[in-house]
N, C-alpha and C positions, 0 to 999 in steps of 0.2 A: 024793733031789734036794733036799728041804727042808733037810737038814743042810748040804748044799753051799751053798745060798743063804745060810743063816745064817752059815756060816763066811766066805763071801766078803764079806757085808755087814759082819760084825764085823771082818774083817781090814782093810777099807777105811775103817772108821770111825776118826776121830781122837778119842780119849777126852779129854774136857775134865776138868781137875783138879776142877772143882766137881761133876762127875758122880761121880767116885771118892769125894769127900768125903761127898756125900749118901748114896751107897750104904752107906758105912761107918757113917754116923749111923743109918740105918734098921736096919742089921744089929745095931748095939749096942742099939738100942731094942727091936727085935722078937725078937732072938735067933734060934735055929735054926728057929722056927716059920714064918718068913717067907722066901720065895724072893726074894732081893735082885735077881735078874735082872729081876723085874717093874719095879723102880725104874729100873734101868739102861735097860731097853727104853723105859719111859715118858719118861725124861729125854732119851734119844737122839732119840726121835720128836719131842718138843717142840723140841729144839734144831734138828733138821733142818727142821722146819716153819717155825720162826721165820726161819731163814736163807733158805729158799725164798720165804717171804712178803716178806722184805726185798728180795730180788733182783727179784721180780715188781713190787713197789711202785716201786722205783727205775726199772725199765724203763718202767712206765706213766707215771711223773712226767715223763719226757722228752717225752711227748706231751700233757701237761696232763691226764692221766687218773688216776683212782683206781679201785679195784675197783667201788664203787657207780656211778661215772660211766660206766665201761665197760659195766657191766650194763645201764644205761638205754640207752646207744647201741646195744648188741646187740639188746635187746628191740625198739627202734624199727626197726633194720635189717631184722629178720625179720617185722615186723608188716605187715598189709595197708596198702599205700600209705605205708609207713614212718611211721606215726603211731598213737598210742594215747591214750586218755583218761588223765589223771593218776591217776584212781582205779584204772585197770587196771594201771598201772605199779606202784602201791603193792601191789596184790594179788599181782602176779608176784614182786615183790621182798620181800614180807612186811614192809613198813615203813609207818610212819604217814603220813597225809596231809602233816603238817608236814615230814617228811623228804623226801618226794617234791617238795614245793614248793621246799625248799632246793636239792635236786639239780638240778631243772629251772631254777631261777633261775641257778645257777652255769653250767650248760651253755648257757643262753640268753645269758648275759653273754659267753661265749667263742664265740658264734655256731655252736655245735655242734647246737643244737636251736632251734626256734621254736615259740612258743605260737600255736595257731590255734583259732578258735571252732568248735564242732561245727555242722554244717550245719543240723540240725533241732532241736537242743536247746541253747538258750542257756546252760543251767546247766552244761554240760560244756565243759571246756577240754581241747584235745588238745595233746600234744607231738609235734612232727614233726621228723624228722632232716633237717638241712640238707645242702646239697651239701658244705659245709666239713666237717661232722660225718662224712659218708660218706667224704670224702677222708682224714680223720684215721684212721678205722678201716682204710681200704684201705692206708694206709702203715704203721700200727702192727701189724696182725695178722701179716703175713709176718715182720716183724722180731721180734715176740714169739715166734713159732713157732721161729725160729732160736735164740733165747735158750733156750727150753725144751728144744730138741734138744741144745744144748750142755750143759745141766745134766744130762741123762740119757745122755750119750754113753758113759759107762763101764758102762752097764747094757744088755746086749743084749736084744732083744725077749723071749726066753723068761724072763729074769730080771725084766724089767718086768712081764710077765704074772703071774708068781708074786707079785711085790710087790703088784699090784692085788688079787690073791686074798687075801693077808694083810691088806691094809687093809680089804677088804670083811668079812673075818671079825672084825676089830677093831670095825668099825662095828656089825655085828650084835651083838657082845658088849656094846658100850656101850648099844645100844638095849635089850637084855635087862636090863642092870644098872639102866637108868633106870626100868624097870617094877617093879622090886623094892621 
């Protein structure tokens, strides 16, 4: 089945001239010792990832969102009382306090969140999802799901499942390589 998946993916891929050129350059430099399929796989993955990221970014921009802004809104949507301390947002997103401040400032300017004081600790500021912010999410999420469904329409569920397995193997390989 794996050979079939590889064949289908390869047959459906549109090879970019720059991929062919880079593969040839690596082949010339590395000679027979190097499997140039590694370069082709890497470049194809990077190209697909960039195209998908662009498609997602364009869709989000229609709603005044970016990935970090969306992440904050989703955190707040699922938080108790739809509010979190700014420091908790930073911990969840693994970003600096300055980045959280900039994000919340922008979201507040667009009336998607509101800052509120903590009830018992004046040192803590909370970000709270507004009704407008919730409305934007409720409008965006179904539309975004439609977009993602259309992106993956040529891949039946079994093929998507195998793709996820391949990507998880790649992630594990990258993690192992990072420890070396």
